[in-house]
All heavy atoms as an XYZ file, in Angstrom:
717
protein
N      22.515    -52.546     24.735
C      22.222    -51.169     24.990
C      21.407    -51.045     26.227
O      20.498    -51.775     26.513
C      21.372    -50.636     23.790
C      21.972    -49.519     23.119
S      20.783    -48.878     21.886
C      21.803    -47.899     21.041
N      21.796    -50.035     26.950
C      21.028    -49.816     28.221
C      19.813    -49.061     27.923
O      19.602    -48.442     26.910
C      21.915    -49.041     29.175
C      22.992    -49.881     29.815
C      23.554    -49.200     30.952
N      25.004    -48.908     30.644
C      25.676    -47.960     31.178
N      25.123    -47.137     32.038
N      26.912    -47.733     30.896
N      18.942    -49.146     28.943
C      17.641    -48.494     28.832
C      17.821    -46.979     28.752
O      17.029    -46.360     27.983
C      16.812    -48.900     30.043
C      15.448    -48.477     29.971
C      14.704    -49.040     31.178
N      13.279    -48.757     30.970
C      12.299    -49.284     31.686
N      12.611    -50.118     32.667
N      11.111    -49.000     31.425
N      18.730    -46.421     29.445
C      18.927    -44.945     29.454
C      19.429    -44.547     28.069
O      19.105    -43.429     27.509
C      19.918    -44.565     30.530
O      21.177    -45.150     30.303
N      20.270    -45.380     27.403
C      20.761    -44.999     26.062
C      19.572    -45.059     25.022
O      19.477    -44.235     24.122
C      21.860    -45.960     25.571
C      23.135    -45.808     26.363
C      24.174    -46.889     26.007
O      23.767    -47.864     25.353
O      25.354    -46.667     26.391
N      18.663    -45.988     25.185
C      17.477    -46.076     24.284
C      16.633    -44.840     24.454
O      16.228    -44.213     23.481
C      16.699    -47.351     24.585
C      15.390    -47.323     23.830
C      17.479    -48.585     24.255
N      16.431    -44.421     25.717
C      15.646    -43.199     25.931
C      16.351    -41.945     25.323
O      15.698    -41.080     24.798
C      15.402    -42.992     27.448
C      14.319    -43.893     27.989
C      14.570    -44.533     29.229
C      13.109    -44.128     27.305
C      13.581    -45.360     29.727
C      12.133    -44.937     27.814
C      12.400    -45.553     29.075
N      17.654    -41.913     25.480
C      18.450    -40.785     24.932
C      18.316    -40.716     23.441
O      17.956    -39.642     22.828
C      19.886    -40.882     25.372
C      20.801    -39.785     24.830
C      20.452    -38.464     25.449
C      22.258    -40.176     25.153
N      18.539    -41.821     22.749
C      18.423    -41.884     21.247
C      16.970    -41.588     20.800
O      16.750    -40.888     19.811
C      18.923    -43.191     20.677
C      20.373    -43.330     20.732
C      20.993    -44.460     21.370
C      21.264    -42.350     20.224
C      22.370    -44.570     21.438
C      22.629    -42.537     20.346
C      23.195    -43.619     20.905
N      15.988    -42.116     21.498
C      14.625    -41.844     21.200
C      14.300    -40.384     21.368
O      13.619    -39.741     20.525
C      13.687    -42.691     22.034
O      14.026    -44.114     21.871
C      12.259    -42.510     21.631
N      14.831    -39.792     22.421
C      14.588    -38.339     22.681
C      15.260    -37.507     21.571
O      14.644    -36.493     21.108
N      16.477    -37.868     21.210
C      17.143    -37.106     20.111
C      16.373    -37.200     18.827
O      16.186    -36.237     18.137
C      18.588    -37.539     20.004
C      19.420    -37.212     21.207
C      19.237    -37.011     18.730
C      20.812    -37.792     21.286
N      15.948    -38.392     18.456
C      15.185    -38.587     17.240
C      13.871    -37.794     17.299
O      13.451    -37.180     16.297
C      14.830    -40.090     17.016
C      15.980    -40.893     16.535
C      15.504    -42.260     16.253
N      16.617    -43.210     16.364
C      16.571    -44.506     16.510
N      15.299    -45.036     16.671
N      17.549    -45.227     16.567
N      13.227    -37.803     18.457
C      11.994    -37.075     18.577
C      12.200    -35.570     18.468
O      11.432    -34.877     17.819
N      13.295    -35.097     19.046
C      13.626    -33.694     18.951
C      13.921    -33.263     17.499
O      13.401    -32.243     17.049
C      14.848    -33.401     19.850
C      15.274    -31.962     19.784
C      14.558    -30.971     20.435
C      16.413    -31.586     19.044
C      14.912    -29.671     20.347
C      16.790    -30.226     18.944
C      16.042    -29.271     19.624
N      14.649    -34.086     16.793
C      14.975    -33.752     15.396
C      13.713    -33.797     14.552
O      13.482    -32.918     13.700
C      16.053    -34.805     14.821
C      16.160    -34.624     13.354
C      17.380    -34.564     15.564
N      12.848    -34.834     14.834
C      11.583    -34.841     14.073
C      10.708    -33.633     14.332
O      10.165    -33.028     13.451
C      10.797    -36.159     14.441
C       9.433    -36.307     13.817
C       9.605    -36.440     12.314
C       8.718    -37.516     14.390
N      10.614    -33.257     15.578
C       9.790    -32.068     15.931
C      10.426    -30.827     15.337
O       9.691    -29.915     14.900
C       9.689    -31.986     17.460
C       8.791    -33.050     17.988
C       9.190    -30.630     17.928
C       8.751    -33.157     19.475
N      11.768    -30.732     15.264
C      12.440    -29.596     14.687
C      12.072    -29.478     13.211
O      11.727    -28.415     12.698
C      13.933    -29.697     14.838
C      14.761    -28.585     14.251
C      14.504    -27.305     14.991
C      16.234    -28.962     14.355
N      12.195    -30.616     12.469
C      11.803    -30.585     11.055
C      10.332    -30.221     10.829
O       9.955    -29.489      9.902
C      12.174    -31.889     10.318
C      13.601    -32.050     10.103
C      14.300    -33.147     10.583
C      14.275    -31.107      9.255
C      15.681    -33.264     10.305
C      15.650    -31.250      9.049
C      16.344    -32.355      9.535
N       9.462    -30.804     11.629
C       8.036    -30.540     11.525
C       7.738    -29.064     11.758
O       6.901    -28.455     11.058
C       7.204    -31.438     12.438
C       7.088    -32.891     12.020
C       6.419    -33.695     13.129
C       6.401    -33.047     10.712
N       8.428    -28.467     12.784
C       8.245    -27.099     13.072
C       8.650    -26.190     11.940
O       7.960    -25.272     11.530
C       9.051    -26.702     14.328
O       8.610    -27.546     15.461
C       8.876    -25.304     14.729
N       9.788    -26.517     11.369
C      10.321    -25.728     10.215
C       9.306    -25.843      9.045
O       8.987    -24.849      8.379
C      11.724    -26.193      9.752
C      12.842    -25.842     10.760
C      14.116    -26.516     10.338
C      12.992    -24.311     10.859
N       8.833    -27.089      8.740
C       7.895    -27.268      7.618
C       6.596    -26.481      7.822
O       6.186    -25.749      6.905
C       7.619    -28.746      7.521
C       6.570    -29.081      6.450
C       6.857    -28.942      5.102
C       5.262    -29.427      6.849
C       5.887    -29.201      4.152
C       4.323    -29.673      5.932
C       4.613    -29.578      4.557
N       6.014    -26.676      8.989
C       4.737    -26.005      9.185
C       4.854    -24.483      9.394
O       3.921    -23.721      8.992
C       3.980    -26.611     10.418
C       3.401    -27.967     10.065
C       3.806    -29.072     10.703
C       2.346    -28.024      9.130
C       3.288    -30.336     10.399
C       1.798    -29.229      8.818
C       2.281    -30.399      9.416
N       6.012    -24.010      9.859
C       6.170    -22.542      9.947
C       6.236    -21.938      8.565
O       5.691    -20.879      8.252
C       7.402    -22.219     10.752
O       8.612    -22.604     10.070
N       6.905    -22.671      7.625
C       6.910    -22.192      6.195
C       5.536    -22.270      5.559
O       5.157    -21.403      4.833
C       7.896    -23.035      5.381
C       9.340    -22.609      5.679
O       9.608    -21.490      6.023
N      10.234    -23.507      5.429
N       4.761    -23.296      5.889
C       3.432    -23.500      5.297
C       2.540    -22.361      5.802
O       1.724    -21.811      5.024
C       2.855    -24.854      5.676
C       1.358    -24.935      5.401
C       3.607    -25.987      5.007
N       2.684    -21.928      7.024
C       1.817    -20.857      7.591
C       2.332    -19.481      7.124
O       1.493    -18.653      6.809
C       1.766    -21.029      9.106
C       1.027    -22.252      9.503
C       1.147    -19.769      9.756
C       1.121    -22.607     10.972
N       3.612    -19.250      7.176
C       4.110    -17.878      6.900
C       4.198    -17.520      5.413
O       4.189    -16.379      5.052
C       5.509    -17.672      7.510
O       6.421    -18.703      7.002
C       5.450    -17.701      9.010
N       4.332    -18.544      4.506
C       4.446    -18.215      3.092
C       3.229    -17.440      2.566
O       3.393    -16.405      1.922
C       4.668    -19.575      2.264
C       4.890    -19.229      0.824
C       5.196    -20.503      0.034
N       6.464    -21.069      0.467
C       6.694    -22.298      0.819
N       5.724    -23.157      0.824
N       7.914    -22.704      1.218
N       1.966    -17.895      2.840
C       0.835    -17.013      2.379
C       0.811    -15.639      2.946
O       0.438    -14.643      2.280
C      -0.359    -17.857      2.789
C       0.108    -19.181      3.053
C       1.536    -19.115      3.499
N       1.238    -15.469      4.234
C       1.301    -14.176      4.860
C       2.271    -13.278      4.145
O       2.039    -12.118      3.889
C       1.544    -14.324      6.363
C       0.433    -15.046      7.009
C       1.766    -12.921      6.960
C       0.684    -15.430      8.441
N       3.409    -13.823      3.801
C       4.506    -13.075      3.119
C       3.979    -12.683      1.735
O       4.187    -11.550      1.249
C       5.798    -13.849      3.046
C       6.376    -13.972      4.463
C       6.797    -13.254      2.087
C       7.527    -14.942      4.590
N       3.323    -13.611      1.055
C       2.771    -13.293     -0.292
C       1.711    -12.178     -0.217
O       1.683    -11.273     -1.040
C       2.188    -14.526     -0.951
C       3.193    -15.523     -1.353
C       2.610    -16.851     -1.889
O       1.369    -16.907     -1.978
O       3.386    -17.744     -2.208
N       0.858    -12.222      0.794
C      -0.112    -11.129      1.031
C       0.567     -9.820      1.282
O       0.136     -8.756      0.725
C      -1.047    -11.456      2.151
C      -2.160    -12.440      1.905
C      -2.864    -12.802      3.176
C      -3.157    -11.886      0.868
N       1.625     -9.804      2.072
C       2.393     -8.635      2.314
C       3.026     -8.050      1.032
O       2.952     -6.830      0.776
C       3.481     -8.919      3.364
C       4.206     -7.638      3.839
O       3.668     -6.598      3.744
N       5.405     -7.790      4.362
N       3.543     -8.938      0.245
C       4.160     -8.498     -1.015
C       3.045     -7.933     -1.963
O       3.286     -6.864     -2.639
C       4.839     -9.641     -1.707
C       6.091    -10.066     -0.999
O       6.717     -9.238     -0.263
N       6.526    -11.247     -1.200
N       1.909     -8.520     -2.004
C       0.793     -7.950     -2.820
C       0.368     -6.665     -2.298
O       0.112     -5.724     -3.142
C      -0.408     -8.924     -2.833
C      -0.254    -10.109     -3.753
S      -1.802    -10.982     -3.882
C      -1.373    -12.441     -2.979
N       0.317     -6.471     -1.026
C      -0.101     -5.208     -0.411
C       0.885     -4.106     -0.813
O       0.556     -2.975     -1.117
C      -0.268     -5.284      1.059
N       2.195     -4.455     -0.808
C       3.187     -3.447     -1.222
C       3.050     -3.080     -2.672
O       3.179     -1.869     -2.998
C       4.586     -4.014     -0.948
C       4.963     -4.025      0.511
C       6.324     -4.588      0.732
N       6.538     -4.784      2.177
C       7.689     -4.911      2.754
N       8.737     -4.975      2.015
N       7.745     -5.077      4.053
N       2.771     -4.108     -3.541
C       2.576     -3.790     -4.967
C       1.406     -2.896     -5.154
O       1.412     -1.947     -6.006
C       2.510     -5.057     -5.794
C       3.828     -5.741     -5.863
C       3.856     -6.816     -6.948
N       2.796     -7.842     -6.725
C       2.990     -9.049     -6.141
N       4.188     -9.317     -5.680
N       1.950     -9.904     -5.993
N       0.314     -3.180     -4.377
C      -0.870     -2.325     -4.476
C      -0.605     -0.914     -4.084
O      -1.092      0.031     -4.649
C      -2.016     -2.927     -3.701
C      -2.610     -4.218     -4.262
S      -3.752     -5.064     -3.225
C      -5.067     -3.901     -3.126
N       0.172     -0.751     -3.036
C       0.524      0.558     -2.523
C       1.340      1.335     -3.584
O       1.099      2.512     -3.864
C       1.325      0.464     -1.218
C       1.804      1.810     -0.644
C       0.633      2.620     -0.271
C       2.665      1.531      0.595
N       2.234      0.648     -4.246
C       3.004      1.278     -5.324
C       2.104      1.712     -6.449
O       2.223      2.773     -7.066
C       4.144      0.308     -5.834
C       5.188      0.158     -4.827
O       5.374      1.012     -3.986
N       5.897     -0.921     -4.940
N       1.090      0.862     -6.794
C       0.124      1.196     -7.796
C      -0.692      2.451     -7.405
O      -1.030      3.316     -8.217
C      -0.762      0.017     -8.164
C      -0.106     -1.132     -8.880
C      -1.129     -2.283     -9.037
C       0.356     -0.681    -10.290
N      -1.096      2.490     -6.135
C      -1.884      3.618     -5.621
C      -1.062      4.951     -5.761
O      -1.547      5.972     -6.138
C      -2.298      3.434     -4.202
C      -3.445      2.432     -4.061
O      -4.106      2.171     -5.043
O      -3.689      1.992     -2.914
N       0.265      4.808     -5.410
C       1.137      5.985     -5.502
C       1.262      6.417     -6.978
O       1.234      7.585     -7.265
C       2.477      5.636     -4.952
C       2.513      5.598     -3.428
O       1.582      6.118     -2.804
N       3.473      4.944     -2.893
N       1.407      5.459     -7.896
C       1.496      5.794     -9.326
C       0.192      6.383     -9.836
O       0.251      7.369    -10.584
C       1.828      4.514    -10.120
N      -0.959      5.880     -9.344
C      -2.224      6.423     -9.732
C      -2.310      7.888     -9.245
O      -2.812      8.804     -9.994
C      -3.387      5.632     -9.196
C      -4.757      6.022     -9.547
C      -4.988      5.989    -11.033
C      -5.781      5.165     -8.848
N      -1.875      8.164     -8.004
C      -1.939      9.507     -7.493
C      -1.096     10.476     -8.332
O      -1.513     11.579     -8.645
C      -1.472      9.516     -6.009
C      -1.367     10.866     -5.460
N      -2.465     11.633     -5.129
C      -0.319     11.613     -5.118
C      -2.146     12.786     -4.639
N      -0.748     12.862     -4.626
N       0.117     10.015     -8.695
C       1.006     10.791     -9.550
C       0.400     11.053    -10.891
O       0.433     12.155    -11.475
C       2.365     10.126     -9.737
C       3.185     10.084     -8.455
C       3.566     11.417     -7.953
O       3.901     12.314     -8.774
O       3.523     11.669     -6.701
N      -0.273     10.061    -11.507
C      -0.952     10.250    -12.805
C      -2.123     11.238    -12.638
O      -2.297     12.038    -13.541
C      -1.477      8.926    -13.300
C      -0.420      7.953    -13.844
C      -1.001      6.589    -14.153
C       0.250      8.541    -15.057
N      -2.841     11.152    -11.650
C      -3.947     12.106    -11.438
C      -3.414     13.548    -11.268
O      -4.024     14.475    -11.800
C      -4.793     11.729    -10.244
C      -5.668     10.510    -10.433
C      -6.553     10.259     -9.191
C      -7.436      9.097     -9.437
N      -8.272      8.765     -8.247
N      -2.347     13.689    -10.563
C      -1.744     15.008    -10.380
C      -1.252     15.555    -11.710
O      -1.431     16.735    -12.022
C      -0.578     14.931     -9.363
C      -0.136     16.263     -8.892
C       0.746     16.287     -7.680
C       1.770     15.172     -7.569
N       2.693     15.338     -6.497
N      -0.601     14.677    -12.488
C      -0.080     15.091    -13.798
C      -1.205     15.443    -14.751
O      -1.178     16.411    -15.548
C       0.782     14.051    -14.423
N      -2.310     14.692    -14.699
C      -3.493     14.950    -15.516
C      -4.149     16.235    -15.136
O      -4.554     17.012    -16.021
C      -4.502     13.798    -15.332
C      -5.616     13.878    -16.341
O      -5.408     14.320    -17.439
N      -6.724     13.343    -15.974
N      -4.228     16.551    -13.875
C      -4.742     17.823    -13.444
C      -3.943     18.993    -13.958
O      -4.445     19.990    -14.437
C      -4.872     17.861    -11.917
O      -5.292     19.130    -11.462
N      -2.617     18.875    -13.856
C      -1.738     19.942    -14.377
C      -1.847     20.103    -15.838
O      -1.919     21.214    -16.366
C      -0.295     19.614    -14.001
C       0.673     20.729    -14.361
C       2.067     20.367    -13.985
C       3.078     21.377    -14.274
N       2.914     22.130    -15.537
N      -2.003     19.009    -16.525
C      -2.144     19.040    -18.028
C      -3.468     19.734    -18.393
O      -3.511     20.538    -19.284
C      -2.131     17.643    -18.594
C      -2.246     17.477    -20.127
C      -1.120     18.241    -20.818
C      -2.282     16.049    -20.510
N      -4.544     19.412    -17.656
C      -5.825     20.044    -17.873
C      -5.724     21.581    -17.654
O      -6.289     22.348    -18.440
C      -6.877     19.444    -16.934
C      -8.290     19.901    -17.167
C      -8.858     19.392    -18.468
O      -8.501     18.338    -18.945
N      -9.764     20.200    -19.065
N      -5.067     21.950    -16.574
C      -4.909     23.403    -16.340
C      -4.099     24.053    -17.398
O      -4.490     25.189    -17.869
C      -4.181     23.632    -14.953
O      -4.971     22.922    -13.934
C      -4.047     25.036    -14.587
N      -3.050     23.387    -17.851
C      -2.235     23.964    -18.938
C      -3.046     24.144    -20.248
O      -2.958     25.149    -20.903
C      -0.963     23.129    -19.195
C       0.013     23.149    -18.068
O      -0.086     24.070    -17.227
O       0.934     22.289    -18.082
N      -3.875     23.079    -20.497
C      -4.679     23.161    -21.726
C      -5.687     24.262    -21.617
O      -5.962     25.029    -22.617
C      -5.400     21.812    -21.923
C      -4.457     20.749    -22.414
S      -5.269     19.090    -22.524
C      -6.619     19.380    -23.582
N      -6.286     24.484    -20.436
C      -7.278     25.526    -20.255
C      -6.577     26.927    -20.450
O      -7.166     27.840    -21.079
C      -7.909     25.449    -18.932
C      -8.911     24.279    -18.856
C      -9.375     24.046    -17.422
O      -8.972     24.733    -16.474
O     -10.226     23.084    -17.291
N      -5.411     27.071    -19.917
C      -4.688     28.349    -20.032
C      -4.331     28.618    -21.517
O      -4.483     29.758    -21.989
C      -3.385     28.343    -19.198
C      -3.649     28.369    -17.720
C      -2.423     28.225    -16.849
O      -1.355     27.949    -17.375
N      -2.556     28.488    -15.625
N      -3.868     27.602    -22.243
C      -3.511     27.807    -23.635
C      -4.767     28.118    -24.456
O      -4.764     28.901    -25.358
C      -2.799     26.556    -24.169
C      -1.403     26.447    -23.661
C      -0.705     25.213    -24.157
C       0.719     25.184    -23.544
N       1.467     23.984    -23.928
N      -5.861     27.395    -24.130
C      -7.101     27.666    -24.852
C      -7.550     29.101    -24.620
O      -8.048     29.788    -25.579
C      -8.172     26.686    -24.378
O      -9.439     27.002    -25.000
N      -7.483     29.589    -23.399
C      -7.786     30.968    -23.059
C      -6.900     31.948    -23.808
O      -7.373     32.927    -24.393
C      -7.714     31.196    -21.503
C      -8.088     32.573    -21.080
C      -9.414     32.958    -21.152
C      -7.130     33.473    -20.699
C      -9.761     34.281    -20.721
C      -7.451     34.772    -20.297
C      -8.795     35.131    -20.343
N      -5.609     31.629    -23.884
C      -4.678     32.520    -24.609
C      -5.002     32.507    -26.052
O      -4.983     33.613    -26.727
C      -3.284     32.026    -24.391
N      -5.375     31.365    -26.645
C      -5.741     31.373    -28.046
C      -6.987     32.134    -28.295
O      -7.175     32.814    -29.350
C      -5.895     29.925    -28.523
C      -4.576     29.123    -28.671
C      -4.853     27.678    -29.015
C      -3.699     29.739    -29.757
N      -7.954     32.051    -27.344
C      -9.213     32.796    -27.493
C      -8.903     34.320    -27.457
O      -9.541     35.098    -28.239
C     -10.146     32.457    -26.366
O     -10.526     31.117    -26.437
N      -8.033     34.730    -26.643
C      -7.612     36.141    -26.587
C      -6.994     36.620    -27.903
O      -7.289     37.693    -28.420
C      -6.661     36.436    -25.394
C      -7.274     36.456    -24.017
C      -6.193     36.652    -22.977
C      -8.339     37.478    -23.892
N      -6.157     35.780    -28.438
C      -5.483     36.092    -29.711
C      -6.558     36.208    -30.845
O      -6.515     37.107    -31.613
C      -4.373     35.014    -30.056
C      -3.254     35.131    -29.097
C      -3.902     35.172    -31.482
C      -2.242     33.975    -29.209
N      -7.479     35.234    -30.855
C      -8.489     35.324    -31.855
C      -9.365     36.537    -31.665
O      -9.760     37.187    -32.718
C      -9.371     34.019    -31.756
C     -10.338     33.837    -32.858
C      -9.766     33.782    -34.260
O      -8.636     33.268    -34.407
O     -10.392     34.226    -35.198
N      -9.657     36.882    -30.444
C     -10.466     38.070    -30.135
C      -9.731     39.349    -30.698
O     -10.343     40.234    -31.248
C     -10.782     38.154    -28.662
C     -11.656     39.365    -28.228
C     -13.026     39.277    -28.902
C     -11.750     39.323    -26.745
N      -8.449     39.417    -30.436
C      -7.632     40.578    -30.908
C      -7.692     40.638    -32.432
O      -7.801     41.721    -33.022
C      -6.194     40.491    -30.414
C      -6.074     40.805    -28.913
C      -4.605     40.618    -28.523
C      -4.443     40.897    -27.013
N      -3.067     40.790    -26.577
N      -7.604     39.464    -33.111
C      -7.676     39.485    -34.549
C      -9.013     39.984    -35.075
O      -9.062     40.757    -36.022
C      -7.421     38.046    -35.053
C      -6.015     37.583    -35.052
C      -5.881     36.230    -35.668
N      -4.554     35.705    -35.434
C      -4.219     34.448    -35.427
N      -5.167     33.601    -35.777
N      -3.025     34.052    -35.188
N     -10.045     39.504    -34.422
C     -11.399     39.986    -34.816
C     -11.566     41.519    -34.597
O     -12.116     42.167    -35.466
C     -12.480     39.243    -34.041
C     -12.729     37.769    -34.413
C     -13.740     37.133    -33.431
C     -13.215     37.712    -35.849
N     -11.073     41.984    -33.470
C     -11.075     43.368    -33.183
C     -10.317     44.171    -34.197
O     -10.720     45.206    -34.690
C     -10.683     43.698    -31.748
C     -11.666     43.289    -30.683
C     -11.007     43.518    -29.271
C     -12.894     44.067    -30.748
N      -9.127     43.641    -34.528
C      -8.287     44.326    -35.468
C      -8.948     44.352    -36.883
O      -8.896     45.410    -37.546
C      -6.913     43.652    -35.526
N      -9.512     43.206    -37.264
C     -10.101     43.134    -38.593
C     -11.399     44.002    -38.605
O     -11.704     44.640    -39.660
C     -10.422     41.747    -38.983
O     -11.388     41.177    -38.097
N     -12.128     44.127    -37.500
C     -13.345     45.002    -37.476
C     -12.928     46.451    -37.489
O     -13.570     47.259    -38.067
C     -14.204     44.648    -36.345
O     -13.593     45.010    -35.144
N     -11.820     46.784    -36.849
C     -11.347     48.192    -36.897
C     -10.905     48.605    -38.233
O     -11.166     49.665    -38.730
C     -10.143     48.377    -35.875
O     -10.562     48.097    -34.577
N     -10.223     47.609    -38.974
C      -9.757     47.920    -40.285
C     -11.024     48.027    -41.236
O     -11.068     48.898    -42.067
C      -8.853     46.828    -40.816
C      -7.519     46.842    -40.039
C      -8.568     46.952    -42.310
C      -6.630     45.643    -40.303
N     -12.016     47.263    -40.978
C     -13.249     47.339    -41.864
C     -13.973     48.648    -41.560
O     -14.495     49.192    -42.481
C     -14.139     46.138    -41.518
N     -13.954     49.157    -40.387
C     -14.621     50.424    -40.081
C     -13.836     51.569    -40.712
O     -14.427     52.573    -41.140
C     -14.700     50.588    -38.590
C     -15.669     49.751    -37.882
C     -15.809     49.902    -36.413
O     -15.127     50.895    -35.913
O     -16.404     49.100    -35.785
N     -12.522     51.445    -40.804
C     -11.739     52.562    -41.351
C     -11.869     52.560    -42.882
O     -11.645     53.632    -43.540
C     -10.262     52.382    -40.993
C      -9.870     52.543    -39.525
C      -8.432     52.227    -39.305
C     -10.205     53.964    -39.070
N     -12.275     51.540    -43.503
C     -12.333     51.510    -44.995
C     -13.565     52.171    -45.486
O     -14.590     52.409    -45.107
C     -12.362     50.063    -45.453
O     -11.218     49.400    -45.058
């Protein structure tokens, strides 16, 4: 084997080794970043769900207050009607 062939094969082996090391370390570095990104997206989805729940809770509270007020009016009308009947007797 000539000296130039030895250098060529050594260079190719070195290149392949560097290629594999680059792929390995790029995965080692990027995997945690990708996992953090995925966690951040899940947290954002939870925040959106929490916002929707708060909005629904607020609407439910308003509906309950309106129904309570309507029931109070009905009870007041009954009291007035029963007191009017009692006065007529």
